N, C-alpha and C positions, 0 to 999 in steps of 0.2 A: 553421307548420311543417307537413309534411305527410309522416307516416310511408312508407316503401315497402317492402313485403314483397315477395320472391320465393318465389311458389309452384311447385311442380312436381308436376304428375299422371301417373298411370301411363298407358299409353297405352288401355287397356281402362275406365279412368274417364273419359278425355277423349272415347271413344268414345258410354259412356252418356251423358254433359253432351250430348253433340248431338244424340244419337238421343231424350232424354224432350224434349230442347228442342225439335223438329221436332213432335213428338206433342203437346205440352202449348203449343205456340205462347209460348214464355216465354221470354228470353234467357239464355243461363248466366249473368251474371253475377246474376241475380234468383234463379234457384234456388241459385249457391251461396249469396248471401246469405240466403235462408231456410230451407237448412239448417245453418249457421253459426248461426241466431238458436235454429233447436229444440234443438243439440246446446248451445249454453249454458245455456239454460232445464233441459234435462237433468243437465249437470253441476251446476245449480247448485243443484235440489231432491237430488240427490245428496249434494251438500257441507251443505245443511243437514238433512236426516234421519240425516246422520251425527254433525251436531254434537249433534243430538236425542239422539240413540244415546250419547253423548258422554254428554253430559250426566247420561242418565239411569243410565248404569252407575258413575259418580261418586255416584249419592246411593240405590243399590239395596242398601237397609240394610231386615233385614225389622224389625219393630215390638221384639224382644227386641233385638236389636244397636243398634239405637238410643238404648233406653233403658237401655242394661247401664250400671250404674255411677253411673248420677242418682239422687239421695235427696231423694226431693221427701217434704216432712215439715213 
């Protein structure tokens, strides 16, 4: 089954799409697909970086804090 999405653009966005389509010799659908792929890649990188930062913050103890209360003997 094919999903259907309704997308609405501002007139200025439509004008830009048509203008760049003519300048670049690309179809509007291809330009939108390329833009979305780039957007998804950037957002995925942000999510990965955020996950790394969150992981680091959960284990961000200095040496003394880490070993506090540990008896090695």
